[in-house]
All heavy atoms as TSV, in Angstrom:
chain	resi	resn	atom	element	x	y	z
A	1	MET	N	N	-2.356	-13.105	8.078
A	1	MET	CA	C	-1.403	-12.329	7.332
A	1	MET	C	C	-1.913	-10.889	7.240
A	1	MET	O	O	-3.088	-10.652	6.991
A	1	MET	CB	C	-1.236	-12.925	5.936
A	1	MET	CG	C	-0.264	-12.154	5.114
A	1	MET	SD	S	0.035	-12.731	3.415
A	1	MET	CE	C	-0.309	-14.441	3.429
A	2	LEU	N	N	-1.018	-9.961	7.423
A	2	LEU	CA	C	-1.331	-8.540	7.323
A	2	LEU	C	C	-0.656	-7.974	6.085
A	2	LEU	O	O	0.547	-8.153	5.896
A	2	LEU	CB	C	-0.821	-7.791	8.560
A	2	LEU	CG	C	-1.356	-8.273	9.903
A	2	LEU	CD1	C	-0.534	-7.695	11.028
A	2	LEU	CD2	C	-2.802	-7.878	10.049
A	3	THR	N	N	-1.438	-7.295	5.261
A	3	THR	CA	C	-0.907	-6.733	4.024
A	3	THR	C	C	-1.233	-5.252	3.976
A	3	THR	O	O	-2.352	-4.838	4.294
A	3	THR	CB	C	-1.548	-7.422	2.798
A	3	THR	OG1	O	-1.361	-8.829	2.919
A	3	THR	CG2	C	-0.927	-6.942	1.508
A	4	ILE	N	N	-0.254	-4.462	3.559
A	4	ILE	CA	C	-0.511	-3.032	3.373
A	4	ILE	C	C	-1.306	-2.878	2.080
A	4	ILE	O	O	-0.810	-3.156	0.991
A	4	ILE	CB	C	0.796	-2.231	3.295
A	4	ILE	CG1	C	1.605	-2.411	4.586
A	4	ILE	CG2	C	0.489	-0.747	3.043
A	4	ILE	CD1	C	2.992	-1.801	4.531
A	5	ASP	N	N	-2.555	-2.474	2.228
A	5	ASP	CA	C	-3.423	-2.290	1.062
A	5	ASP	C	C	-3.073	-0.991	0.349
A	5	ASP	O	O	-2.901	-0.964	-0.860
A	5	ASP	CB	C	-4.885	-2.297	1.514
A	5	ASP	CG	C	-5.845	-2.185	0.349
A	5	ASP	OD1	O	-5.870	-3.128	-0.469
A	5	ASP	OD2	O	-6.550	-1.159	0.252
A	6	ARG	N	N	-3.011	0.102	1.133
A	6	ARG	CA	C	-2.699	1.405	0.544
A	6	ARG	C	C	-2.423	2.399	1.676
A	6	ARG	O	O	-2.599	2.095	2.850
A	6	ARG	CB	C	-3.842	1.901	-0.336
A	6	ARG	CG	C	-5.134	2.169	0.408
A	6	ARG	CD	C	-6.266	2.486	-0.579
A	6	ARG	NE	N	-7.510	2.728	0.103
A	6	ARG	CZ	C	-8.357	1.770	0.535
A	6	ARG	NH1	N	-8.057	0.492	0.350
A	6	ARG	NH2	N	-9.489	2.078	1.132
A	7	PHE	N	N	-2.014	3.582	1.276
A	7	PHE	CA	C	-1.793	4.671	2.210
A	7	PHE	C	C	-2.789	5.780	1.909
A	7	PHE	O	O	-3.065	6.073	0.750
A	7	PHE	CB	C	-0.368	5.214	2.093
A	7	PHE	CG	C	0.678	4.212	2.495
A	7	PHE	CD1	C	1.338	3.461	1.545
A	7	PHE	CD2	C	0.985	4.021	3.829
A	7	PHE	CE1	C	2.301	2.533	1.905
A	7	PHE	CE2	C	1.945	3.094	4.206
A	7	PHE	CZ	C	2.609	2.353	3.249
A	8	GLU	N	N	-3.341	6.360	2.955
A	8	GLU	CA	C	-4.234	7.510	2.822
A	8	GLU	C	C	-3.829	8.528	3.864
A	8	GLU	O	O	-4.001	8.300	5.063
A	8	GLU	CB	C	-5.695	7.098	3.023
A	8	GLU	CG	C	-6.256	6.268	1.888
A	8	GLU	CD	C	-7.739	5.956	2.055
A	8	GLU	OE1	O	-8.348	6.366	3.068
A	8	GLU	OE2	O	-8.282	5.275	1.165
A	9	GLY	N	N	-3.273	9.627	3.406
A	9	GLY	CA	C	-2.827	10.658	4.336
A	9	GLY	C	C	-1.788	10.102	5.301
A	9	GLY	O	O	-0.785	9.525	4.885
A	10	GLU	N	N	-2.051	10.251	6.571
A	10	GLU	CA	C	-1.125	9.800	7.604
A	10	GLU	C	C	-1.365	8.359	8.036
A	10	GLU	O	O	-0.778	7.893	9.017
A	10	GLU	CB	C	-1.229	10.722	8.834
A	10	GLU	CG	C	-0.787	12.148	8.545
A	10	GLU	CD	C	0.668	12.216	8.089
A	10	GLU	OE1	O	1.530	11.594	8.727
A	10	GLU	OE2	O	0.927	12.889	7.076
A	11	TYR	N	N	-2.233	7.649	7.334
A	11	TYR	CA	C	-2.591	6.288	7.732
A	11	TYR	C	C	-2.220	5.260	6.675
A	11	TYR	O	O	-2.264	5.523	5.479
A	11	TYR	CB	C	-4.092	6.187	8.021
A	11	TYR	CG	C	-4.480	6.951	9.246
A	11	TYR	CD1	C	-4.890	8.268	9.167
A	11	TYR	CD2	C	-4.395	6.359	10.502
A	11	TYR	CE1	C	-5.215	8.985	10.301
A	11	TYR	CE2	C	-4.722	7.066	11.642
A	11	TYR	CZ	C	-5.125	8.383	11.538
A	11	TYR	OH	O	-5.435	9.086	12.665
A	12	ALA	N	N	-1.895	4.075	7.160
A	12	ALA	CA	C	-1.734	2.908	6.305
A	12	ALA	C	C	-2.985	2.068	6.493
A	12	ALA	O	O	-3.442	1.868	7.626
A	12	ALA	CB	C	-0.501	2.110	6.724
A	13	LEU	N	N	-3.547	1.606	5.398
A	13	LEU	CA	C	-4.717	0.739	5.471
A	13	LEU	C	C	-4.210	-0.692	5.355
A	13	LEU	O	O	-3.624	-1.071	4.329
A	13	LEU	CB	C	-5.726	1.074	4.385
A	13	LEU	CG	C	-6.583	2.306	4.702
A	13	LEU	CD1	C	-5.780	3.568	4.726
A	13	LEU	CD2	C	-7.735	2.396	3.775
A	14	ILE	N	N	-4.395	-1.442	6.416
A	14	ILE	CA	C	-3.881	-2.791	6.530
A	14	ILE	C	C	-5.034	-3.763	6.366
A	14	ILE	O	O	-6.065	-3.636	7.029
A	14	ILE	CB	C	-3.213	-3.012	7.907
A	14	ILE	CG1	C	-2.175	-1.922	8.190
A	14	ILE	CG2	C	-2.634	-4.409	8.013
A	14	ILE	CD1	C	-1.022	-1.899	7.240
A	15	GLU	N	N	-4.851	-4.744	5.481
A	15	GLU	CA	C	-5.894	-5.744	5.257
A	15	GLU	C	C	-5.532	-7.027	5.984
A	15	GLU	O	O	-4.397	-7.493	5.940
A	15	GLU	CB	C	-6.040	-6.018	3.765
A	15	GLU	CG	C	-7.262	-6.837	3.449
A	15	GLU	CD	C	-6.920	-8.212	2.909
A	15	GLU	OE1	O	-5.898	-8.370	2.248
A	15	GLU	OE2	O	-7.716	-9.132	3.179
A	16	MET	N	N	-6.508	-7.554	6.715
A	16	MET	CA	C	-6.338	-8.824	7.415
A	16	MET	C	C	-7.672	-9.552	7.365
A	16	MET	O	O	-8.693	-9.024	7.811
A	16	MET	CB	C	-5.940	-8.598	8.871
A	16	MET	CG	C	-5.685	-9.886	9.636
A	16	MET	SD	S	-5.162	-9.542	11.326
A	16	MET	CE	C	-6.581	-10.161	12.205
A	17	ASN	N	N	-7.678	-10.740	6.814
A	17	ASN	CA	C	-8.904	-11.544	6.706
A	17	ASN	C	C	-10.054	-10.758	6.078
A	17	ASN	O	O	-11.176	-10.754	6.577
A	17	ASN	CB	C	-9.319	-12.085	8.071
A	17	ASN	CG	C	-8.279	-12.997	8.663
A	17	ASN	OD1	O	-7.534	-13.659	7.950
A	17	ASN	ND2	N	-8.185	-13.014	9.980
A	18	ARG	N	N	-9.749	-10.058	5.002
A	18	ARG	CA	C	-10.739	-9.267	4.257
A	18	ARG	C	C	-11.281	-8.067	5.023
A	18	ARG	O	O	-12.297	-7.489	4.649
A	18	ARG	CB	C	-11.889	-10.133	3.772
A	18	ARG	CG	C	-11.469	-11.215	2.830
A	18	ARG	CD	C	-12.667	-11.920	2.296
A	18	ARG	NE	N	-12.267	-13.239	1.834
A	18	ARG	CZ	C	-13.110	-14.138	1.418
A	18	ARG	NH1	N	-14.384	-13.888	1.405
A	18	ARG	NH2	N	-12.671	-15.311	1.017
A	19	ARG	N	N	-10.640	-7.703	6.093
A	19	ARG	CA	C	-11.024	-6.499	6.841
A	19	ARG	C	C	-9.901	-5.487	6.730
A	19	ARG	O	O	-8.735	-5.852	6.669
A	19	ARG	CB	C	-11.285	-6.823	8.308
A	19	ARG	CG	C	-12.506	-7.680	8.491
A	19	ARG	CD	C	-12.778	-7.896	9.940
A	19	ARG	NE	N	-13.933	-8.774	10.057
A	19	ARG	CZ	C	-14.760	-8.752	11.064
A	19	ARG	NH1	N	-14.555	-7.938	12.060
A	19	ARG	NH2	N	-15.788	-9.566	11.092
A	20	ILE	N	N	-10.267	-4.225	6.741
A	20	ILE	CA	C	-9.288	-3.149	6.617
A	20	ILE	C	C	-9.184	-2.402	7.949
A	20	ILE	O	O	-10.196	-2.038	8.540
A	20	ILE	CB	C	-9.688	-2.165	5.497
A	20	ILE	CG1	C	-9.761	-2.870	4.140
A	20	ILE	CG2	C	-8.740	-0.971	5.454
A	20	ILE	CD1	C	-8.435	-3.280	3.567
A	21	PHE	N	N	-7.950	-2.193	8.388
A	21	PHE	CA	C	-7.675	-1.451	9.614
A	21	PHE	C	C	-6.804	-0.248	9.268
A	21	PHE	O	O	-5.915	-0.348	8.426
A	21	PHE	CB	C	-6.934	-2.335	10.625
A	21	PHE	CG	C	-7.712	-3.550	11.017
A	21	PHE	CD1	C	-7.563	-4.747	10.333
A	21	PHE	CD2	C	-8.603	-3.504	12.081
A	21	PHE	CE1	C	-8.287	-5.875	10.688
A	21	PHE	CE2	C	-9.325	-4.629	12.440
A	21	PHE	CZ	C	-9.172	-5.808	11.744
A	22	HIS	N	N	-7.062	0.865	9.918
A	22	HIS	CA	C	-6.254	2.073	9.733
A	22	HIS	C	C	-5.251	2.140	10.879
A	22	HIS	O	O	-5.647	2.089	12.055
A	22	HIS	CB	C	-7.130	3.323	9.785
A	22	HIS	CG	C	-8.117	3.410	8.678
A	22	HIS	ND1	N	-9.232	2.599	8.597
A	22	HIS	CD2	C	-8.153	4.204	7.594
A	22	HIS	CE1	C	-9.911	2.910	7.512
A	22	HIS	NE2	N	-9.287	3.876	6.887
A	23	ILE	N	N	-3.978	2.262	10.538
A	23	ILE	CA	C	-2.968	2.476	11.579
A	23	ILE	C	C	-2.090	3.647	11.141
A	23	ILE	O	O	-1.898	3.868	9.943
A	23	ILE	CB	C	-2.113	1.219	11.854
A	23	ILE	CG1	C	-1.284	0.825	10.644
A	23	ILE	CG2	C	-2.965	0.053	12.316
A	23	ILE	CD1	C	-0.212	-0.187	10.969
A	24	PRO	N	N	-1.575	4.398	12.088
A	24	PRO	CA	C	-0.694	5.509	11.716
A	24	PRO	C	C	0.541	5.004	10.965
A	24	PRO	O	O	1.151	4.007	11.348
A	24	PRO	CB	C	-0.302	6.119	13.063
A	24	PRO	CG	C	-1.380	5.684	14.007
A	24	PRO	CD	C	-1.815	4.332	13.523
A	25	LYS	N	N	0.906	5.705	9.896
A	25	LYS	CA	C	2.068	5.315	9.109
A	25	LYS	C	C	3.342	5.313	9.942
A	25	LYS	O	O	4.251	4.541	9.661
A	25	LYS	CB	C	2.257	6.259	7.914
A	25	LYS	CG	C	1.267	6.036	6.817
A	25	LYS	CD	C	1.638	6.706	5.497
A	25	LYS	CE	C	1.990	8.140	5.575
A	25	LYS	NZ	N	2.132	8.764	4.247
A	26	VAL	N	N	3.401	6.163	10.954
A	26	VAL	CA	C	4.630	6.260	11.755
A	26	VAL	C	C	4.933	4.962	12.499
A	26	VAL	O	O	6.046	4.766	12.967
A	26	VAL	CB	C	4.578	7.441	12.753
A	26	VAL	CG1	C	4.469	8.762	12.010
A	26	VAL	CG2	C	3.453	7.280	13.752
A	27	LEU	N	N	3.954	4.058	12.611
A	27	LEU	CA	C	4.186	2.785	13.272
A	27	LEU	C	C	4.856	1.761	12.353
A	27	LEU	O	O	5.269	0.692	12.812
A	27	LEU	CB	C	2.875	2.212	13.811
A	27	LEU	CG	C	2.178	3.037	14.882
A	27	LEU	CD1	C	0.871	2.385	15.288
A	27	LEU	CD2	C	3.083	3.235	16.082
A	28	LEU	N	N	4.948	2.083	11.074
A	28	LEU	CA	C	5.558	1.183	10.100
A	28	LEU	C	C	6.961	1.669	9.756
A	28	LEU	O	O	7.258	2.859	9.860
A	28	LEU	CB	C	4.718	1.129	8.823
A	28	LEU	CG	C	3.314	0.572	8.958
A	28	LEU	CD1	C	2.569	0.726	7.626
A	28	LEU	CD2	C	3.340	-0.870	9.380
A	29	PRO	N	N	7.807	0.763	9.297
A	29	PRO	CA	C	9.122	1.197	8.812
A	29	PRO	C	C	8.957	2.144	7.629
A	29	PRO	O	O	8.003	2.026	6.855
A	29	PRO	CB	C	9.789	-0.110	8.363
A	29	PRO	CG	C	8.995	-1.213	8.964
A	29	PRO	CD	C	7.618	-0.689	9.201
A	30	LYS	N	N	9.883	3.069	7.472
A	30	LYS	CA	C	9.802	4.029	6.365
A	30	LYS	C	C	9.859	3.344	5.008
A	30	LYS	O	O	9.390	3.877	4.012
A	30	LYS	CB	C	10.921	5.056	6.487
A	30	LYS	CG	C	10.746	5.983	7.672
A	30	LYS	CD	C	11.845	7.020	7.726
A	30	LYS	CE	C	11.804	7.765	9.029
A	30	LYS	NZ	N	11.051	8.964	9.016
A	31	SER	N	N	10.422	2.149	4.971
A	31	SER	CA	C	10.553	1.429	3.698
A	31	SER	C	C	9.285	0.677	3.296
A	31	SER	O	O	9.220	0.091	2.216
A	31	SER	CB	C	11.715	0.436	3.785
A	31	SER	OG	O	11.443	-0.542	4.778
A	32	ALA	N	N	8.244	0.691	4.137
A	32	ALA	CA	C	7.014	-0.061	3.859
A	32	ALA	C	C	6.321	0.488	2.619
A	32	ALA	O	O	6.206	1.700	2.443
A	32	ALA	CB	C	6.077	-0.004	5.058
A	33	ARG	N	N	5.841	-0.430	1.789
A	33	ARG	CA	C	5.156	-0.066	0.540
A	33	ARG	C	C	3.860	-0.854	0.397
A	33	ARG	O	O	3.686	-1.901	1.016
A	33	ARG	CB	C	6.051	-0.372	-0.667
A	33	ARG	CG	C	7.382	0.350	-0.674
A	33	ARG	CD	C	7.178	1.835	-0.981
A	33	ARG	NE	N	8.444	2.554	-0.934
A	33	ARG	CZ	C	8.821	3.369	0.049
A	33	ARG	NH1	N	8.045	3.563	1.089
A	33	ARG	NH2	N	9.965	3.996	0.006
A	34	GLU	N	N	2.969	-0.364	-0.463
A	34	GLU	CA	C	1.724	-1.077	-0.752
A	34	GLU	C	C	2.038	-2.488	-1.216
A	34	GLU	O	O	2.975	-2.703	-1.988
A	34	GLU	CB	C	0.929	-0.342	-1.835
A	34	GLU	CG	C	0.392	0.988	-1.381
A	34	GLU	CD	C	-0.338	1.725	-2.481
A	34	GLU	OE1	O	-0.492	1.185	-3.598
A	34	GLU	OE2	O	-0.752	2.866	-2.235
A	35	GLY	N	N	1.287	-3.447	-0.704
A	35	GLY	CA	C	1.493	-4.839	-1.068
A	35	GLY	C	C	2.438	-5.585	-0.139
A	35	GLY	O	O	2.491	-6.801	-0.164
A	36	ASP	N	N	3.201	-4.848	0.679
A	36	ASP	CA	C	4.110	-5.503	1.617
A	36	ASP	C	C	3.322	-6.280	2.663
A	36	ASP	O	O	2.252	-5.847	3.104
A	36	ASP	CB	C	5.000	-4.496	2.341
A	36	ASP	CG	C	6.114	-3.937	1.466
A	36	ASP	OD1	O	6.298	-4.451	0.347
A	36	ASP	OD2	O	6.787	-2.993	1.915
A	37	VAL	N	N	3.851	-7.413	3.037
A	37	VAL	CA	C	3.285	-8.207	4.125
A	37	VAL	C	C	4.042	-7.814	5.388
A	37	VAL	O	O	5.276	-7.731	5.381
A	37	VAL	CB	C	3.440	-9.720	3.849
A	37	VAL	CG1	C	2.993	-10.538	5.040
A	37	VAL	CG2	C	2.629	-10.100	2.611
A	38	ILE	N	N	3.295	-7.550	6.442
A	38	ILE	CA	C	3.945	-7.151	7.689
A	38	ILE	C	C	3.624	-8.170	8.778
A	38	ILE	O	O	2.613	-8.869	8.734
A	38	ILE	CB	C	3.527	-5.732	8.131
A	38	ILE	CG1	C	2.019	-5.621	8.318
A	38	ILE	CG2	C	4.001	-4.703	7.136
A	38	ILE	CD1	C	1.565	-4.302	8.884
A	39	THR	N	N	4.514	-8.243	9.730
A	39	THR	CA	C	4.312	-9.103	10.892
A	39	THR	C	C	4.338	-8.225	12.132
A	39	THR	O	O	5.015	-7.202	12.168
A	39	THR	CB	C	5.401	-10.187	11.002
A	39	THR	OG1	O	6.673	-9.552	11.115
A	39	THR	CG2	C	5.388	-11.103	9.798
A	40	ILE	N	N	3.595	-8.647	13.115
A	40	ILE	CA	C	3.525	-7.909	14.373
A	40	ILE	C	C	3.725	-8.894	15.504
A	40	ILE	O	O	3.087	-9.947	15.539
A	40	ILE	CB	C	2.164	-7.199	14.539
A	40	ILE	CG1	C	1.976	-6.182	13.428
A	40	ILE	CG2	C	2.050	-6.560	15.900
A	40	ILE	CD1	C	0.628	-5.515	13.421
A	41	GLN	N	N	4.609	-8.547	16.409
A	41	GLN	CA	C	4.800	-9.364	17.600
A	41	GLN	C	C	4.356	-8.532	18.794
A	41	GLN	O	O	4.876	-7.440	19.023
A	41	GLN	CB	C	6.263	-9.757	17.766
A	41	GLN	CG	C	6.495	-10.577	18.995
A	41	GLN	CD	C	7.956	-11.000	19.120
A	41	GLN	OE1	O	8.729	-10.880	18.191
A	41	GLN	NE2	N	8.310	-11.479	20.272
A	42	ILE	N	N	3.391	-9.047	19.514
A	42	ILE	CA	C	2.876	-8.356	20.686
A	42	ILE	C	C	3.325	-9.120	21.917
A	42	ILE	O	O	3.172	-10.341	21.994
A	42	ILE	CB	C	1.340	-8.258	20.645
A	42	ILE	CG1	C	0.910	-7.459	19.419
A	42	ILE	CG2	C	0.806	-7.641	21.932
A	42	ILE	CD1	C	-0.575	-7.431	19.190
A	43	THR	N	N	3.884	-8.395	22.869
A	43	THR	CA	C	4.290	-9.017	24.123
A	43	THR	C	C	3.591	-8.308	25.271
A	43	THR	O	O	3.171	-7.159	25.146
A	43	THR	CB	C	5.813	-8.936	24.331
A	43	THR	OG1	O	6.207	-7.568	24.322
A	43	THR	CG2	C	6.563	-9.679	23.242
A	44	VAL	N	N	3.470	-8.998	26.366
A	44	VAL	CA	C	2.847	-8.436	27.563
A	44	VAL	C	C	3.942	-8.247	28.609
A	44	VAL	O	O	4.688	-9.175	28.908
A	44	VAL	CB	C	1.742	-9.375	28.096
A	44	VAL	CG1	C	1.167	-8.831	29.395
A	44	VAL	CG2	C	0.649	-9.553	27.059
A	45	ASP	N	N	4.039	-7.040	29.130
A	45	ASP	CA	C	5.035	-6.727	30.158
A	45	ASP	C	C	4.332	-6.696	31.509
A	45	ASP	O	O	3.774	-5.680	31.921
A	45	ASP	CB	C	5.692	-5.391	29.844
A	45	ASP	CG	C	6.860	-5.064	30.759
A	45	ASP	OD1	O	6.911	-5.619	31.887
A	45	ASP	OD2	O	7.699	-4.254	30.356
A	46	LYS	N	N	4.320	-7.828	32.177
A	46	LYS	CA	C	3.621	-7.958	33.464
A	46	LYS	C	C	4.216	-7.028	34.521
A	46	LYS	O	O	3.489	-6.465	35.337
A	46	LYS	CB	C	3.673	-9.405	33.958
A	46	LYS	CG	C	2.958	-10.392	33.076
A	46	LYS	CD	C	1.485	-10.338	33.281
A	46	LYS	CE	C	0.803	-11.481	32.543
A	46	LYS	NZ	N	-0.614	-11.431	32.675
A	47	GLU	N	N	5.531	-6.871	34.526
A	47	GLU	CA	C	6.175	-6.017	35.530
A	47	GLU	C	C	5.773	-4.556	35.343
A	47	GLU	O	O	5.470	-3.862	36.313
A	47	GLU	CB	C	7.695	-6.168	35.479
A	47	GLU	CG	C	8.439	-5.318	36.478
A	47	GLU	CD	C	8.062	-5.567	37.933
A	47	GLU	OE1	O	7.571	-6.661	38.270
A	47	GLU	OE2	O	8.259	-4.642	38.754
A	48	ALA	N	N	5.745	-4.081	34.105
A	48	ALA	CA	C	5.318	-2.704	33.839
A	48	ALA	C	C	3.862	-2.510	34.249
A	48	ALA	O	O	3.494	-1.477	34.819
A	48	ALA	CB	C	5.514	-2.355	32.373
A	49	ALA	N	N	3.024	-3.497	33.991
A	49	ALA	CA	C	1.612	-3.412	34.377
A	49	ALA	C	C	1.478	-3.363	35.906
A	49	ALA	O	O	0.681	-2.590	36.443
A	49	ALA	CB	C	0.839	-4.596	33.820
A	50	ARG	N	N	2.284	-4.174	36.590
A	50	ARG	CA	C	2.244	-4.179	38.050
A	50	ARG	C	C	2.666	-2.812	38.600
A	50	ARG	O	O	2.040	-2.273	39.517
A	50	ARG	CB	C	3.160	-5.273	38.603
A	50	ARG	CG	C	3.075	-5.431	40.133
A	50	ARG	CD	C	4.232	-6.244	40.690
A	50	ARG	NE	N	5.518	-5.575	40.521
A	50	ARG	CZ	C	5.929	-4.510	41.231
A	50	ARG	NH1	N	5.157	-3.963	42.148
A	50	ARG	NH2	N	7.122	-3.980	41.019
A	51	GLN	N	N	3.711	-2.238	38.017
A	51	GLN	CA	C	4.186	-0.926	38.474
A	51	GLN	C	C	3.153	0.164	38.227
A	51	GLN	O	O	2.950	1.036	39.077
A	51	GLN	CB	C	5.502	-0.577	37.780
A	51	GLN	CG	C	6.659	-1.415	38.250
A	51	GLN	CD	C	7.927	-1.155	37.448
A	51	GLN	OE1	O	7.948	-0.330	36.528
A	51	GLN	NE2	N	8.985	-1.885	37.798
A	52	ARG	N	N	2.475	0.116	37.073
A	52	ARG	CA	C	1.416	1.104	36.793
A	52	ARG	C	C	0.284	0.989	37.789
A	52	ARG	O	O	-0.247	1.981	38.278
A	52	ARG	CB	C	0.867	0.912	35.374
A	52	ARG	CG	C	1.710	1.514	34.307
A	52	ARG	CD	C	1.048	1.309	32.963
A	52	ARG	NE	N	-0.242	1.978	32.909
A	52	ARG	CZ	C	-0.535	2.960	32.076
A	52	ARG	NH1	N	0.356	3.387	31.232
A	52	ARG	NH2	N	-1.730	3.508	32.072
A	53	LYS	N	N	-0.109	-0.244	38.092
A	53	LYS	CA	C	-1.189	-0.457	39.045
A	53	LYS	C	C	-0.789	0.049	40.419
A	53	LYS	O	O	-1.569	0.717	41.107
A	53	LYS	CB	C	-1.570	-1.929	39.116
A	53	LYS	CG	C	-2.731	-2.182	40.080
A	53	LYS	CD	C	-3.077	-3.648	40.173
A	53	LYS	CE	C	-4.254	-3.925	41.072
A	53	LYS	NZ	N	-4.334	-3.192	42.310
A	54	GLN	N	N	0.439	-0.242	40.826
A	54	GLN	CA	C	0.920	0.212	42.137
A	54	GLN	C	C	0.938	1.736	42.206
A	54	GLN	O	O	0.527	2.324	43.198
A	54	GLN	CB	C	2.321	-0.342	42.415
A	54	GLN	CG	C	2.850	0.004	43.790
A	54	GLN	CD	C	2.018	-0.600	44.907
A	54	GLN	OE1	O	1.694	-1.776	44.847
A	54	GLN	NE2	N	1.660	0.181	45.890
A	55	SER	N	N	1.388	2.374	41.122
A	55	SER	CA	C	1.425	3.829	41.077
A	55	SER	C	C	0.012	4.412	41.177
A	55	SER	O	O	-0.227	5.376	41.908
A	55	SER	CB	C	2.099	4.287	39.786
A	55	SER	OG	O	2.095	5.678	39.694
A	56	ALA	N	N	-0.932	3.833	40.462
A	56	ALA	CA	C	-2.321	4.300	40.518
A	56	ALA	C	C	-2.920	4.074	41.900
A	56	ALA	O	O	-3.636	4.945	42.425
A	56	ALA	CB	C	-3.158	3.592	39.461
A	57	ASP	N	N	-2.616	2.935	42.493
A	57	ASP	CA	C	-3.113	2.654	43.852
A	57	ASP	C	C	-2.548	3.652	44.850
A	57	ASP	O	O	-3.271	4.149	45.724
A	57	ASP	CB	C	-2.750	1.228	44.278
A	57	ASP	CG	C	-3.548	0.169	43.542
A	57	ASP	OD1	O	-4.562	0.515	42.889
A	57	ASP	OD2	O	-3.150	-1.017	43.619
A	58	ASN	N	N	-1.255	3.971	44.730
A	58	ASN	CA	C	-0.636	4.941	45.646
A	58	ASN	C	C	-1.268	6.315	45.488
A	58	ASN	O	O	-1.541	7.002	46.477
A	58	ASN	CB	C	0.871	5.032	45.393
A	58	ASN	CG	C	1.610	3.788	45.830
A	58	ASN	OD1	O	1.102	2.985	46.613
A	58	ASN	ND2	N	2.813	3.610	45.306
A	59	LEU	N	N	-1.520	6.724	44.249
A	59	LEU	CA	C	-2.148	8.021	44.004
A	59	LEU	C	C	-3.568	8.045	44.572
A	59	LEU	O	O	-3.967	9.019	45.216
A	59	LEU	CB	C	-2.175	8.319	42.510
A	59	LEU	CG	C	-2.796	9.647	42.093
A	59	LEU	CD1	C	-2.072	10.808	42.745
A	59	LEU	CD2	C	-2.770	9.777	40.584
A	60	ALA	N	N	-4.318	6.974	44.361
A	60	ALA	CA	C	-5.680	6.907	44.902
A	60	ALA	C	C	-5.651	6.962	46.421
A	60	ALA	O	O	-6.499	7.632	47.035
A	60	ALA	CB	C	-6.370	5.622	44.428
A	61	ASP	N	N	-4.711	6.278	47.033
A	61	ASP	CA	C	-4.592	6.323	48.500
A	61	ASP	C	C	-4.347	7.752	48.994
A	61	ASP	O	O	-4.930	8.188	49.977
A	61	ASP	CB	C	-3.454	5.418	48.978
A	61	ASP	CG	C	-3.770	3.939	48.847
A	61	ASP	OD1	O	-4.958	3.595	48.655
A	61	ASP	OD2	O	-2.816	3.134	48.924
A	62	LYS	N	N	-3.497	8.496	48.275
A	62	LYS	CA	C	-3.207	9.893	48.663
A	62	LYS	C	C	-4.419	10.778	48.468
A	62	LYS	O	O	-4.717	11.646	49.286
A	62	LYS	CB	C	-2.044	10.436	47.855
A	62	LYS	CG	C	-0.709	9.858	48.237
A	62	LYS	CD	C	0.386	10.430	47.346
A	62	LYS	CE	C	1.713	9.751	47.641
A	62	LYS	NZ	N	2.763	10.215	46.729
A	63	LEU	N	N	-5.152	10.574	47.384
A	63	LEU	CA	C	-6.305	11.422	47.087
A	63	LEU	C	C	-7.479	11.180	48.028
A	63	LEU	O	O	-8.208	12.114	48.365
A	63	LEU	CB	C	-6.768	11.171	45.638
A	63	LEU	CG	C	-5.864	11.714	44.547
A	63	LEU	CD1	C	-6.348	11.240	43.176
A	63	LEU	CD2	C	-5.828	13.240	44.588
A	64	PHE	N	N	-7.669	9.947	48.419
A	64	PHE	CA	C	-8.849	9.610	49.211
A	64	PHE	C	C	-8.537	9.338	50.672
A	64	PHE	O	O	-9.332	8.743	51.388
A	64	PHE	CB	C	-9.547	8.403	48.581
A	64	PHE	CG	C	-10.022	8.692	47.178
A	64	PHE	CD1	C	-9.415	8.065	46.100
A	64	PHE	CD2	C	-11.024	9.609	46.934
A	64	PHE	CE1	C	-9.825	8.337	44.790
A	64	PHE	CE2	C	-11.443	9.890	45.641
A	64	PHE	CZ	C	-10.837	9.252	44.564
A	65	LYS	N	N	-7.367	9.800	51.116
A	65	LYS	CA	C	-6.978	9.643	52.499
A	65	LYS	C	C	-7.928	10.470	53.380
A	65	LYS	O	O	-8.252	11.600	53.072
A	65	LYS	CB	C	-5.540	10.126	52.700
A	65	LYS	CG	C	-4.876	9.616	53.925
A	65	LYS	CD	C	-3.454	10.115	53.931
A	65	LYS	CE	C	-2.571	9.052	54.522
A	65	LYS	NZ	N	-1.192	9.499	54.569
A	66	GLU	N	N	-8.376	9.876	54.446
A	66	GLU	CA	C	-9.310	10.594	55.325
A	66	GLU	C	C	-8.608	11.493	56.293
A	66	GLU	O	O	-7.582	11.385	56.749
A	66	GLU	CB	C	-10.162	9.579	56.090
A	66	GLU	CG	C	-11.110	8.855	55.165
A	66	GLU	CD	C	-12.030	7.930	55.913
A	66	GLU	OE1	O	-12.760	8.405	56.798
A	66	GLU	OE2	O	-11.996	6.730	55.626
């Protein structure tokens, strides 16, 4: 469970398992308040990762072409 402990400047201090993490407030909804429980869903975009790798490989090929 992630709980907003408090806000300090531009950061929200998020508590999880007795540890505190600083995240930019802009990543939270404007309605977020101290004590709110937040959920995070993380997904992996394999296609975007493949495209980034291909782009980097193409650039490296151009730079190191003999």
